[in-house]
N, C-alpha and C positions, 0 to 999 in steps of 0.2 A: 504494500500500500504506500504509494508515493504521495504524501499529503502536502509537503512543503510548497510544491508548485501550484497547487489548486487553491490554497487558502492564504491569500495575502492579508496581512494585518494592516488595516487602515490606520491612519494617523490618530484619529479620535479613539479608536479601540486601544492603540498602543499607550496613549496617555492614561486611559482608564485602567488598563492593566497595571501601569506603573503606580498609579494612585492607590489601587487596592493592594498591590504587592508591597509598597512602602508601608502602608498602614498595617498590613498583616505582620510584617517584620517588626515594626515598632510594638505592636500588640504582644507578640511573642516575647520580645525582649523585656517589656514592661512586666509581664506575668512572671518571668524568670526572676527579675529584680524583687518583685513583691514576695515571691516565695522565699528568697534568700533572707529577706527582712522579717520573715515569720508572719506575713500578712495573709497567707493562704494556708489553710489547714489541709491535712491529708496529703494526697499525691498530686503531682503535676507532671504531665507527659508533654514535653515541648515538641512543637512542630517546626522549630527553627531550622531553616534550610530546605523545608519541604513545602513552602508556601505557594509555589507557582502552580501546582496542579489545581488547587481550589480556586485560585484567582482566575485561571483560564475557564474553568467550569462556570464561574459566575458570569463570564463574558459571553459564552456561547450557548448556554441553556436558555430555554424559554420559561416564562413564569409558571406555566402549568406542568412543567417537568417535576419529577420527584427525585430526591437525593437521600441516600443513606450514607453519611460521610464516614471516612476513616477517622478513628478516634483522635488522631493528632491534628486533623485538618480544621483548625479554627478558621483558616482562610476561606474555607468553603462557606461557613456561616456568614462571615463578614462580607464576602464578595456577593453573596446572595441577597444582601440587604438587611440582614439581621442587625438590630440596634446593638452597637458594641457594649453599651452600658448594661443591657439585659444579659448578654453573654458573660460579661465580667461578674455581674451580680450572681449568676448561676454558679460560676466557678468559686465565688466566695461563700456560697451557701446562703444567699440572701433572698428575702421574700419577693423582690421584684425581678428575680432571675427568670429565665425562659421557662423553667419548670417549677417555679416557686421556691427555688433554692434546695429542693430535695433530690434533684438528679445529679448535680455536681458536674465536675469537669469532664468526665468520660461518658456521661449519659444525658447529654443535652439534646433537645428537639425543639423545632419551631414549625408547626404544621402550617402556619400562615405564610411561610416562605417555602413550603414544599419539602421541608427537611424532616424526615421521619425519625431521625434520632441516631446519634452515634452510640457506640457501646464499647465497654471495656472488655467484653467477653469475646475471645478470639473466634472469628467466623460467624458470630451471631447475627450480624447485619445482613448477611447474604440471603437468608430466607425472607427477611422483611422486604428487601429490594425485589425479590422474586414475586412476592405478593403484590407489591406496588406496580410492577410491570404488567402483571396479569390484569390488574384493575384497568390500566390504560388500554390494554388490548380488548378486554371484555366490554368496556364502555365505548369502544370505537373512537377514542380521542386521538389527537396527533401528538400526545405527550409521550415521553419516554421515562425510564427510571435509570438512575446511575448509582452504582454501589462502589464505595471505596473501602479498601482493607489493606493490611500489610502482608508481607511475604509469608509470615507465620500462618496466616489463615488458609493458605493453599494446601496445607497438610491436613486440614480438618475435613471431616465427612461432609459437612454442610457445603463446602466449596464444590466438591464433586457432584453432589446431589443437585445443587442449584444450577451448575453449568449444564448438566444433563437435561433437566427439565426446561431450562430456558431455550436450549437448542431444539428439544423435541416440540415445544409449543411455539417456537419462533417468536419469542417475546421481545418487545422493544426495550432491551436491557443492555447496558454497557457496564461490564465489570472492570474496575480500575484497581490494579494491585500496585500500591506504592512500595516498591521493592527498595528498601534502604539497606539491604544486605545483612540485617541482623534481626532475628526474632528474639526480642528482649536482649539477652547478652550472647545468644548463640549465632555464630556465623552461618550464612546460608549453606555453605558446603557441608556443614555438620548436621543439617536438618533435612536435606533431600539430596538424592543422587543426581537427578536432573535439575540443574540450577537455572536453566532457561525457562522461566515460568510461562512465558507466552506460548511455548510449545505444548503446554498442557491443553490448550484449546483444540489441538488436532484430534485428541481422543473423542471429542464431542462434536466434531464437524462444524466448528464455528471459527470465526476470524480470530487470530492471535497475533498481536504485534508488540514488539519491544521497542521502547523509545527512550531517548536520553531526556530525563526530567529537568535538565538544566539548559536544554536547547529550546529556546522560545518558539522558533518557527516549526521545528519538528513536533514539539508537544502540542502546539496550537492546531497544527494540521491534522495530526493523528487523532486527537480527541474530537475535533470538529467532524472529521469524516466518519468516525465510529458512531457518533451521535446522529449524523445524517442518515447513515445506513439503518440504524435502529428505527428512526422516525419513518423511513420509507419501507419498513417491514422487510428488510433484507437480512435480518438475523441479528442475534446478539454478538458481542465481541468481548474478548479478554485483552485488555491493554496493560502491559507490564511497563510501568513508569520507573525507570532506574534513577533513583534519587538518593538523598543522604540526609540523615538527621545530625545536626551539629552538636547537640547535647546528648546526654546518655538516654537510656531507656526511660528513666525518670529523673527529675531534678535531684541532684545529690548522688547519682550513680557514679561510683569511682572509676568506671570505664577502663578496667584493666584488660579488657578483651580486644582493644584496638589501640593503634599508635596515634600520637599527636600529629605525626607527619601525614597519616592517612586523612585525618580530619582537615588539616591545613590544605591538602591538595584539593578537596572538594570546596572548601571555603574560598579558594582562589578563583573559583568559577561562579561566584555569587551571582544569582540571577537578578537580584535587585540592582547591582552595579552594571550588569550587562544591559539590562533594559534602559537604565539611565543613560549610559554611554550612547546607545543607539538613538535615543531621542535627540541628544545633542548633536551627534554626527550627521543625522538626517535633517538637522535644523528644523525639527518639528516645534520645539520650544527653546528659547534661550535659557542660559544658566539661571538668570535671575527669576524667571518664571517658575522653573523647577524648584528653586529654593523657597519661593512663596508657597508653592503647592505643598512642599514638605512641612513647612512651618504650620500651614493650615491644618494638615492632617495630625500633626503633633498636638496642636491645641484641641482638636476634636477628641483625640484619645485622652488627653488630660481631663477634659470635662466628663468623659465617659467613666473614667476611674473614680472621679470625685462623686459622681451621681451614684455609682454602684456602691461605694463605701457608705453612702448616706442611707441606703436601704436597710431596713431592720431585718433581723433574723426571723425565720418563719416560726409560727407558734407550734407547740407540740402537736396540736390537732392536725397539722398539715403533714406530719411525718408519714401517716398511713393513707393520705389522700391519693386516690387512683391506684392503690395497691389491691390486687385481686384477692378477694376473700377477707379483706380487713374488717368488713362490717358484718360478716356472717355470724 
């Protein structure tokens, strides 16, 4: 699938991609700083370095499409239009969060924006996305469903069952594996014999494509074409996005399983800087305009953090709200 020649990124889209990418990066950095200062209870799984996938999905998907995001992909929420203060409040466990503060960092959802919810359970989002895609097909809509997950999920039974059913029923579903080469602390080569994840699509007779997650044009083209194919009822696809997380599996992870040189190699290809340079080199915006954009996004994030911190903690009555069987 040669996508880069078919999908030209227009200047307006490139600016929007940079705005969302810059904001998502600052968002991740801010959360990391808050965690280190003890302002976030529990765990925090950073998506630093993996923001580009969610940003591009926010650019190419339609409002009526459904998304089951990868648990690290806060950029998916933000680029889809979710208010940042509501996402931060949920991460802080506050009442004004997306799920009333009871879902937390890894279990956030926003049905108003077509986000069926991320999950900290490996592979658990795949059946949800399968059902969402079936709904689109059954109701005869032009919408599709997109499911994000990590490389570790491809060893789960749910992965294989859902690829099989999606292929069998020709569902409008795009599976996106954000392969950052580690399942928690385990290198990819120690968790599977065949490390080319996109090849797993062959067993189910669907499209499988591997793409460099730091190559803007390749990633934009590949995701655009996969979504268009699904929308045209040409079958589901498995897209392996080869990317990298800059922080450990969780904030505070000692990261003894990889070298600093390996991390630095990926950081040298930072997509935020790549997109910024491109805007300047193509003279889409001058430097001073980009600085103004960045300062504006920084202020927006500051207001969001302040607003989220002002939200109260949920009452004890809310702990069992929407929990199956809680009122039996």
